[in-house]
C-alpha positions in Angstrom: -18.6 31.5 11.0 -16.6 30.2 13.8 -13.6 27.8 14.1 -13.3 24.8 13.3 -14.1 24.6 9.8 -12.7 21.4 7.8 -11.3 22.5 4.7 -12.4 21.3 1.1 -10.5 18.4 -0.1 -9.3 16.7 -3.3 -9.3 13.2 -4.7 -6.3 11.9 -6.7 -6.6 11.3 -10.5 -3.8 10.2 -12.8 -3.6 13.2 -15.2 -4.8 16.7 -15.5 -8.2 16.7 -16.0 -9.8 18.8 -19.0 -13.1 20.3 -19.6 -15.2 23.5 -19.6 -15.7 25.4 -16.4 -12.3 24.1 -14.6 -9.6 26.1 -13.0 -6.0 24.9 -12.1 -3.8 26.0 -9.2 -0.3 24.6 -8.1 -0.5 22.2 -5.4 1.2 23.7 -2.3 3.6 21.5 -0.3 2.8 23.1 3.2 0.3 23.2 6.0 -3.2 23.4 4.9 -4.5 26.5 7.2 -8.0 28.3 7.7 -7.5 31.7 8.9 -10.3 33.2 10.8 -10.1 37.1 11.6 -12.4 39.2 13.6 -11.1 42.7 14.2 -8.1 42.2 16.4 -8.6 38.5 16.9 -6.8 36.1 14.5 -6.8 32.2 14.7 -5.1 29.9 12.3 -6.5 26.4 12.2 -5.0 23.4 10.7 -6.7 20.6 8.5 -7.1 18.4 11.6 -8.4 21.2 13.8 -4.9 21.6 15.3 -4.5 25.3 16.4 -1.3 26.7 14.5 -1.6 30.5 15.8 1.4 29.8 18.5 3.7 28.4 16.0 3.6 31.1 13.3 3.8 34.5 15.3 5.3 36.2 11.9 2.3 35.1 10.1 -0.3 36.5 12.6 1.4 39.8 12.2 1.3 39.6 8.2 -2.5 38.6 7.9 -3.4 41.2 10.3 -2.1 43.8 7.8 -3.2 42.0 4.6 -6.6 40.6 5.4 -9.9 42.4 5.8 -11.3 43.1 9.2 -13.6 40.3 9.3 -13.2 37.3 7.1 -12.4 33.4 6.8 -9.8 32.4 4.4 -8.4 29.0 3.1 -4.9 28.7 2.2 -1.5 27.0 2.9 1.4 27.9 5.3 4.7 27.5 3.2 8.3 28.1 3.9 10.2 29.3 1.0 14.1 28.8 0.6 16.5 29.8 -2.1 16.0 26.0 -3.3 12.5 26.2 -3.2 9.6 25.2 -0.6 10.9 23.3 2.2 8.6 20.9 4.2 11.4 19.8 6.5 12.0 23.3 7.9 8.4 23.9 8.1 7.9 20.8 10.2 10.6 22.2 12.7 8.2 25.2 13.3 5.8 22.9 15.6 7.9 23.4 18.5 6.8 23.4 22.0 9.1 25.8 23.6 7.8 29.4 22.8 11.4 30.7 22.8 12.3 28.5 20.3 9.3 29.5 18.1 10.5 33.0 18.3 13.8 32.1 17.2 12.6 30.2 14.1 10.2 32.7 13.2 12.9 35.2 13.0 15.3 32.9 11.1 12.9 30.9 9.0 9.9 33.0 8.5 7.0 31.4 6.8 4.4 32.6 4.1 0.8 32.3 3.6 -0.7 31.6 0.2 -4.3 32.0 0.0 -6.7 30.4 -2.5 -10.2 30.6 -1.3 -12.4 32.9 0.7 -15.2 31.6 2.9 -16.6 34.6 4.6 -16.2 38.3 4.2 -17.8 40.7 6.7 -21.5 39.3 7.5 -21.5 37.4 4.3 -21.2 33.5 4.5 -19.7 32.7 1.0 -19.6 28.9 1.1 -22.6 28.7 -1.1 -21.1 30.9 -3.8 -19.8 29.6 -6.7 -15.8 29.3 -6.6 -15.4 31.8 -9.4 -17.2 34.3 -7.3 -15.1 33.5 -4.2 -12.0 33.6 -6.4 -12.9 37.1 -7.5 -13.5 38.5 -4.1 -10.4 37.2 -2.7 -8.3 38.7 -5.3 -10.1 42.1 -4.6 -9.6 42.2 -0.7 -6.2 40.7 -0.3 -3.7 43.2 0.7 -0.2 43.5 -1.1 1.7 42.6 2.0 5.2 40.6 1.9 4.6 37.2 3.1 1.1 37.0 1.8 0.2 35.8 -1.6 -2.7 34.9 -3.8 -2.1 31.5 -5.3 -1.8 31.3 -9.3 -4.8 30.1 -11.4 -5.4 29.5 -14.9 -8.2 28.1 -16.9 -5.8 26.7 -19.6 -5.2 22.8 -19.1 -1.9 23.2 -21.1 -0.6 25.8 -18.7 -1.5 23.6 -15.8 0.5 20.5 -17.4 3.3 23.0 -17.8 3.3 23.7 -14.1 2.9 20.3 -13.2 6.4 19.5 -15.0 8.2 22.6 -14.3 7.5 23.6 -10.8 8.2 20.4 -9.2 11.8 21.2 -8.5 10.7 24.1 -6.5 8.9 21.9 -3.9 5.4 21.7 -5.5 3.0 18.7 -5.0 1.3 19.2 -8.3 -1.7 20.6 -9.5 -5.2 21.0 -8.2 -8.3 21.4 -10.4 -11.8 22.7 -9.3 -15.0 23.8 -11.2 -15.8 27.6 -11.2 -19.5 26.8 -10.0 -18.3 24.6 -7.0 -19.5 25.7 -3.6 -17.3 25.3 -0.7 -18.0 21.8 0.9 -16.0 21.4 3.8 -14.3 18.1 4.5 -15.6 16.7 1.0 -13.4 15.5 -1.8 -15.0 17.3 -4.6 -11.9 18.8 -6.3 -9.0 16.8 -8.3 -5.4 16.6 -7.5 -2.6 15.3 -9.7 0.6 14.3 -8.0 3.9 13.3 -9.2 4.6 9.6 -8.7 7.5 7.2 -9.8 8.9 3.9 -8.7 12.3 3.0 -7.2 14.1 -0.2 -6.3 15.4 -0.1 -2.7 17.0 -2.1 0.1 14.8 -3.1 2.9 17.1 -2.7 5.9 14.6 -3.0 8.7 11.0 -2.3 9.8 8.7 -1.1 12.6 5.8 -3.0 14.1 2.4 -1.6 13.6 1.1 0.5 16.5 -1.5 -2.1 17.5 1.2 -4.5 17.8 -0.2 -6.7 14.8 2.3 -7.1 12.3 4.7 -4.8 10.4 3.9 -1.2 10.3 6.3 0.1 8.0 9.4 -1.0 6.1 12.7 1.0 6.5 14.2 1.8 3.1 17.8 2.5 2.0 19.7 3.4 -1.1 23.6 3.2 -1.4 25.5 6.4 -2.2 29.1 5.7 -2.9 29.0 2.6 -1.1 27.2 3.7 1.9 23.6 2.5 2.4 21.6 5.7 3.6 18.1 5.9 4.6 15.6 7.1 2.0 12.4 6.8 3.6 9.7 4.2 4.6 6.9 2.2 3.0 3.7 1.8 4.7 -0.1 1.6 4.4 -0.5 -2.2 4.6 -3.9 -3.9 5.3 -4.2 -6.0 8.4 -3.8 -9.1 6.5 -0.7 -7.9 4.7 1.0 -6.8 7.9 0.4 -10.0 9.1 2.0 -11.6 6.1 5.1 -9.4 6.0 6.3 -10.9 9.5 6.7 -14.3 7.9 8.3 -12.7 4.6 10.8 -10.8 6.7 11.6 -13.6 9.1 14.4 -15.1 6.9 16.2 -11.7 7.1 16.1 -11.3 10.9 19.1 -12.1 13.2 21.5 -9.4 11.6 24.6 -8.8 13.7 26.5 -6.0 12.1 23.8 -3.7 10.8 25.0 -0.4 8.9 22.6 1.5 10.8 23.3 0.0 14.1 24.8 3.3 15.8 22.6 5.9 14.0 19.8 6.5 11.5 17.8 3.3 11.6 15.5 4.1 14.5 15.8 8.0 14.4 12.5 9.9 14.1 12.8 12.1 11.1 10.5 14.8 12.6 11.9 14.9 16.2 15.5 15.1 16.3 17.0 12.8 19.0 13.9 10.9 19.6 14.5 7.0 18.9 11.8 4.8 17.4 11.9 1.1 18.0 12.8 -0.8 14.9 13.7 -4.3 14.1 16.9 -4.6 11.8 17.2 -6.9 8.8 20.1 -8.1 6.8 20.2 -5.6 3.9 19.6 -8.2 1.1 15.8 -7.9 0.3 15.0 -5.4 -2.6 11.5 -3.8 -2.9 10.2 -1.9 -5.7 8.3 1.0 -4.1 6.1 3.9 -5.4 7.1 7.4 -4.6 6.1 11.0 -5.6 9.2 12.9 -5.2 12.6 13.6 -3.3 13.6 16.3 -1.1 17.4 16.4 -0.4 18.1 12.5 0.0 14.9 11.3 1.3 11.3 10.6 -0.1 9.2 13.5 0.5 6.2 11.4 1.5 5.6 7.9 2.7 6.4 5.2 -0.1 4.0 2.5 -1.2 5.2 -1.0 -1.6 4.7 -2.5 -5.2 6.4 -5.9 -4.8 9.6 -7.3 -3.7 12.3 -7.8 -6.4 14.5 -11.2 -5.9 15.8 -10.5 -9.2 17.7 -7.4 -8.1 20.7 -7.2 -5.8 21.0 -4.7 -3.2 24.1 -3.0 -4.3 22.1 -2.3 -7.7 20.0 0.2 -5.5 21.6 3.4 -5.8 20.5 7.1 -5.9 21.4 7.2 -9.6 18.0 5.6 -10.5 16.0 8.5 -9.0 14.7 11.2 -11.2 15.5 14.4 -10.1 14.0 17.8 -11.4 16.3 20.9 -11.3 14.7 23.7 -9.1 13.2 26.7 -10.5 12.7 30.1 -8.7 9.6 30.6 -6.8 9.8 34.1 -8.6 8.6 32.4 -11.8 5.2 31.7 -10.3 4.6 35.2 -8.6 6.3 37.2 -11.3 8.3 39.0 -9.0 
């Protein structure tokens, strides 16, 4: 088996599924990564066929000690901090300069969580049931710091407990899969349950769509002690909706003194110093958006617009409305 291999995917469902023959795992908040090892050669591939090997030299050393001589393993690269998993710090690891990569590898080392085994020695395991692949993975994975076997349970009540308790540690939710499931690359044959909530936010600006047709994303803000701070963006509009939004936002254009005029409004979250073109709006329009969870003072993922709220005042859109879950130690999951 040679790279690239597209990982098996999951489709979203509203609640933890129940039934015979299901196994549940925490949904990790990191970089999906299929690892290929053939003796001294080791390659880390992303979900979108992007090579990750050069960005995580510390993981290459860890996996060389903890994986069998010849294997293909599916898992997730995560970055563990005292407050839980940090996707923001993980994003910073994708740096073009080799010298910077070395500094980050030493200062913020990543870990690898394995959850499937696609090949072992001369044996292609993709046609085997997941229960057998999981058993083999647990038997061959070395006990090496930085390399972990994901927790798993066949009890849906335990999975529901994970879904509730471990969110504060940075987990996305829960994944469910059948024990008889073969490995099906690039197919949505598993299920995922993710946290989802709504919040009322101030629409403080927008960015045009990359094709130049209409609104691509809304810039969202929340008030914190009277200061309007960026909380994230809402996007995912259809072509027709992008054109409609241009007309709906037009009355709020022409702002003179914008609270984000000097900083923040057009900055890229993932590329510090990079400025993105944006159109400021008078911060008077309120939008109800659907979000998953908050990391720091921002939405972890892109939000989705539900509706505009002319009945709400911008000043009422504060951080106090957001549901916060206290973090738990990752040791709770690993038992050490």
